[in-house]
C-alpha positions in Angstrom: 0.0 -0.1 0.0 1.4 3.5 -1.0 2.1 6.2 1.5 -0.6 8.2 -0.3 -3.1 5.4 0.2 -2.1 4.9 3.9 -2.6 8.7 4.4 -6.0 8.7 2.8 -7.1 5.8 4.8 -6.0 7.2 7.9 -7.9 10.4 7.3 -11.0 8.4 6.6 -10.6 6.6 9.8 -10.1 9.7 11.8 -13.3 11.0 10.1 -15.3 7.8 11.0 -14.1 7.9 14.7 -14.9 11.7 15.0 -18.4 11.1 13.7 -18.9 8.0 16.1 -17.8 10.1 19.0 -20.2 12.8 18.2 -23.1 10.3 17.4 -23.2 11.2 13.6 -23.2 9.5 10.6 -19.9 9.4 8.6 -22.1 10.3 5.6 -23.0 13.6 7.1 -19.4 14.8 6.7 -17.7 15.3 3.5 -14.1 15.0 3.0 -12.6 17.6 0.7 -9.1 16.8 -0.3 -7.1 19.9 -0.6 -4.7 19.4 -3.5 -3.2 22.6 -3.9 0.3 22.7 -5.3 0.2 18.9 -5.7 0.4 17.5 -9.2 -2.6 16.0 -11.2 -1.0 12.5 -11.0 -1.5 12.5 -7.2 -5.1 13.9 -7.5 -5.9 11.0 -9.9 -4.5 8.4 -7.5 -6.6 9.7 -4.7 -9.6 9.8 -6.9 -8.8 6.1 -7.8 -9.2 5.4 -4.1 -12.7 6.8 -4.2 -12.3 10.5 -3.6 -14.2 12.8 -5.6 -14.1 16.3 -4.1 -11.0 18.3 -4.4 -10.1 21.8 -3.1 -7.7 24.3 -5.0 -6.4 27.6 -3.6 -4.6 28.9 -6.4 -6.1 29.4 -9.7 -3.5 28.6 -12.2 -2.4 25.6 -10.3 -6.1 24.4 -10.2 -6.7 25.3 -13.9 -3.7 23.2 -14.9 -5.4 20.1 -12.9 -8.7 20.7 -14.3 -7.4 20.7 -17.8 -5.4 17.6 -17.2 -8.0 15.6 -15.6 -11.0 16.1 -17.7 -11.4 12.5 -18.3 -12.5 12.1 -14.7 -16.3 13.2 -15.5 -17.5 12.9 -11.8 -14.7 14.8 -10.3 -15.8 17.9 -8.2 -13.5 20.9 -8.0 -13.8 23.4 -5.0 -12.2 26.8 -5.1 -11.2 27.5 -1.5 -8.6 30.2 -2.0 -8.9 34.1 -1.9 -10.5 35.2 -5.2 -9.6 38.6 -6.9 -12.4 40.0 -9.0 -10.0 40.0 -12.2 -9.9 36.2 -11.8 -13.6 35.3 -11.3 -14.1 34.3 -14.9 -12.2 30.9 -15.1 -13.6 30.1 -11.7 -17.1 30.5 -12.9 -16.5 28.6 -15.9 -14.5 25.6 -14.6 -15.4 25.0 -10.8 -18.4 23.5 -9.3 -18.0 25.1 -5.9 -16.6 28.5 -4.6 -16.2 28.3 -0.9 -14.7 31.9 -0.2 -17.3 34.3 -1.2 -17.2 37.4 1.0 -18.1 40.4 -1.1 -21.1 41.4 -3.3 -18.7 42.2 -6.2 -17.4 38.7 -6.4 -20.8 37.3 -6.1 -22.2 39.3 -8.9 -19.4 38.6 -11.3 -19.5 34.9 -10.6 -23.1 34.9 -11.5 -22.6 36.9 -14.6 -19.9 34.8 -15.7 -21.3 31.3 -15.1 -21.9 29.6 -18.5 -25.6 29.3 -19.2 -25.4 25.6 -20.1 -23.7 24.9 -16.5 -25.7 24.1 -13.4 -25.6 26.9 -10.9 -22.4 27.4 -9.2 -22.4 26.2 -5.6 -21.3 29.0 -3.3 -20.4 29.3 0.6 -20.1 32.5 2.2 -16.8 32.9 4.1 -17.2 34.2 7.8 -14.6 35.6 9.7 -15.8 34.1 13.0 -12.6 35.2 14.9 -12.9 38.9 13.7 -9.3 39.1 13.1 -8.4 42.3 11.0 -6.2 40.4 8.6 -8.6 37.7 7.9 -10.8 37.4 4.9 -14.5 36.8 5.3 -17.7 38.7 6.3 -18.3 39.4 10.0 -21.1 37.3 11.4 -23.7 40.1 11.6 -22.9 40.9 7.9 -23.5 37.2 6.7 -27.2 37.3 6.3 -27.2 40.3 3.8 -24.7 38.7 1.7 -26.6 35.2 1.9 -29.8 37.0 0.7 -27.8 38.7 -2.2 -26.3 35.4 -3.3 -29.9 33.6 -3.0 -31.3 36.0 -5.6 -28.4 35.7 -8.2 -29.7 33.6 -11.0 -26.6 31.4 -11.6 -25.6 30.9 -7.9 -26.8 28.3 -5.5 -26.3 29.4 -1.9 -25.1 26.2 -0.2 -23.9 27.4 3.3 -21.0 28.8 5.2 -17.3 28.6 5.5 -14.7 29.6 8.0 -11.1 29.4 9.2 -11.1 29.9 12.8 -8.4 31.5 14.8 -5.0 29.7 14.9 -4.9 29.0 18.8 -3.8 26.2 21.0 -6.7 27.1 23.2 -9.2 24.7 22.7 -11.9 26.3 24.7 -11.4 29.4 22.6 -11.5 27.5 19.3 -14.7 25.6 20.5 -16.4 28.8 21.1 -15.7 30.1 17.7 -16.8 26.9 16.1 -20.0 26.7 18.0 -20.7 30.3 17.1 -20.3 29.3 13.5 -22.8 26.3 14.1 -25.4 28.7 15.6 -25.1 31.2 12.7 -25.3 28.3 10.1 -28.5 27.0 11.8 -29.9 30.5 12.0 -29.4 31.0 8.3 -30.3 27.6 7.1 -33.7 28.1 8.6 -34.2 31.2 6.4 -32.4 29.8 3.3 -33.5 26.3 2.6 -30.8 25.3 -0.1 -28.2 25.6 2.5 -26.8 22.3 3.7 -23.1 23.0 4.2 -20.9 24.1 7.0 -17.3 24.0 6.0 -14.9 24.2 8.9 -12.3 21.8 10.3 -8.8 20.9 9.1 -6.3 18.3 10.2 -5.6 19.9 13.5 -9.3 20.5 14.5 -11.2 17.9 12.7 -12.7 16.2 15.6 -13.8 19.4 17.3 -15.3 20.8 14.3 -17.4 17.6 13.7 -18.6 17.8 17.2 -19.7 21.4 16.5 -21.5 20.4 13.4 -19.2 20.6 10.4 -20.5 19.0 7.3 -17.2 19.4 5.2 -13.6 19.2 6.6 -10.9 20.4 4.4 -7.6 18.1 4.6 -4.5 18.8 2.5 -1.0 17.8 4.1 -2.5 14.7 6.0 -3.4 13.2 2.6 -0.9 14.5 0.1 2.1 15.4 2.3 3.9 18.7 2.9 3.1 21.6 0.5 5.4 22.1 -2.6 5.5 25.5 -4.3 6.9 25.0 -7.7 8.9 27.9 -9.1 6.4 28.7 -11.8 3.4 28.4 -9.3 4.2 30.7 -6.4 1.5 30.7 -3.4 0.4 34.0 -4.2 -1.6 33.5 -7.6 
């Protein structure tokens, strides 16, 4: 068994154990394999193990893999990085999900640029649940207004919320933020019935995030190994 397969199976086991501990079905939590900076060959190898949803942070890096893997017809691409307004078109044309929408301008451009022959683009609103000045995302009390706007745009489907909580070793502080996200999600999902996704939790806080209601965890290094930034694909693209 390859290292990649061992890694993938270990992540699946952790997910299953976390769901069991929280009295949840493992089917209620999607694993998003974060393949940023990794080659298409590694994505295809994990696809062969049964994984279908992959997350990309960097546009050109993601587009190279989408182009290389067009033969994998049921693969699902999620854009999970910061999105500049001048780069929305390729995302609207080639991805199935965008998880980092935090501005009206980005939402409108994605809707306008989504091809008419494609299904509505699935969108998550990124929430800055820790209210850190340097972090992207709307503040919690601004989330409803953006959700309302997205729900009215013709080529977008509002599917839920995403957050990257504070990087802290204080588990109680982290738990408070994740619980606040869960409460916000439940409040908005009652108003916007298409919402079914709460994306929070990575390798370091997977178990806590699942206990707090996450329906999608985003795992990169624990599956693919340490990040590698090729010279022609710096991390700021």
